[in-house]
N, C-alpha and C positions, 0 to 999 in steps of 0.2 A: 504494500500500500504506500502510495506517495503522500508526502506531507502536503497539506493544503493550507494556504494562508487564511487565518481567521480574521474576521472584521469585527471590531468592538465598538466603533463609534456609531451612533444612531443614523446619521446621514449615510454613512457607508453601508450599513446593514440594509436600510430601506432602498437605496438606489441599486443595490446588488441582489435584492431578494429574488428576482426572476421567478415569480410564482408559476408552478406547473401543476396542472389538473390531472389527477389520476382518473382513468376511465371507469374504474370499479366503484361499486357502492359498498359502503361500510356501515356496520351497526355496532353499538356498544352493548355488551351483554355480561351478565354474571356467569361464571363458569362453575359448574358443579360436576366434579368427576375429572376425567382425563383432560390434560391441557391440549387445546386444539392446535394442530400443526399448521393450520392456515391462518393463524392470528397475525395481524399486523403488529399488535402490541399487547403485552400482558402487564397488568397493574395489580400489585398485591396491596390490597386495602385491609384495614382492620376487620371489615365485614366479610372479607373473602377475596377470591381472585376475580378480576374483571378482564375482559378482552375486547379488542377491536377486531371484528371478524367480517369476512365478506358477507354481503347482504343480498337478498333477492330483490325485494321491492322496497321503496321508500329509502330510509336510511340517510346516510351522510356521504358527501363527496369529500375527498381528501385533496387539499391544495398544499403542495410542498414548497416551502421557500428555499430555493436552491443556494442561497448565500450560505457560506460557512461562517455563521455568526459565533462570536466568542461566547463561551458558556457564562462569562461574567459581563457580557454586554447588557446595557440597560436601555429599555424603551421599545424594543422591536415588538414584543408581544402586545404591549399597551397601544402602540400606534396602529397595528393591524386590527386589533379587536375594536378600537375606537372607530376606525374607518368603516368597518363592517357594521358596527352598532348604529352609526349615523344613518344607515340605510335599513335598519331593522333586521339585520342578518345575524343570527346566533353563530357563535364560533367557539368550538372546543379545541383547545390547543394541546398538542402532545409534543414536547421538546425531546428530540433525540440528540445523540452525540454530534452528528453531522448536520442535521437540518431540523427545522421546526415544521410541524405538520398542522394545518388548520382544517378542522372538520366542520363543514357547513351543511345546512339542509340541502339534500340532493337537488330539489327543484329550484334552488337559487344559486347553483354552482357557477353558471356562466356569468351571472351578475357579480358574484363575489370575486371571481377571477378578474373581471374587468376593473373592479374597484381597486384590487391589489396591484394590477398592472399600472393603473393611473397613479396610485400612491408611489410606486417605484419610479415612474417617469418624472414625477414632480419633485423628487428628492435629490 
């Protein structure tokens, strides 16, 4: 694996976020039993194991911010969530080591992607 330069300043994170829409639908679910192999993410909560799994109908779209944001960078999540909230779009954020992933209602995915692209272009 090659080292990637991380970006920690807000302007750099926003301008470089290059949001990418995943074609699959996703659902958040409690897991009871075996860990699903097709899970995008597993979250161990006090109440039990939760997973983000492929969904059939409805569900959420995943928009990945392709910028390599520093784990100690400040403001990216707030800026993205605020931009989407101003348009009444819910956003569930999952931060990974390499990227941040925004889960938005499936039916509003194209609108959310356009909002994030405009945010990146204006930064």
